N, C-alpha and C positions, 0 to 999 in steps of 0.2 A: 279077703279088701286087699286091693293090690297094694305094692309099695312105690308104685310109680303111673302118673298117666301121662301118656303121652296123645298130644293135642297139637292141629293146627294152631295160627294164626288168631284166630277166633277165641280160642282158650285164654289168650293172654287178658286175664281179669285179674285186679287185685283183690279183689270180695273173696272170688272161686279160689285165687292163690290160698288167702288166710283159711278159708273153711276146709279146704282137703289140707294142710298142715294142722290144722287142730285133731285132725283125722288120722293122723301118721301117713298121709298119701301126698308124695311130692310129683309136682306139677313141670312136666318138659313139655312148653311149647315154646317157637320163637315169638319176636316180640313183633308188635305192628309198628309199620312204620312210622305212625303219629303219634306215639307212646309219649307223653308230657312227664310221668316221673320218670326215677331211676331206674335202669336196668334191674331185675332180678335174679338174672341168669346169666353163665357164661357161656366162653363158646364150646366148654371139653362137654356138658351135659346136653349141649344138642347135637350132638356126634348120634347118640339115640336116635334122636327125630329123623335123620338124613336116613338112616338105618329100617325106620318102619314100613 
């Protein structure tokens, strides 16, 4: 099982993030522009997304 999953904006889903955390996988994906809830990631981890 991978340690982290790098995805695009479509992967920005709180239920998906929770399921992956339960399995020990870190989700790295930029937030959608219309996100209502509080952001779950900071810019440091998104550097990996830019390098994908």
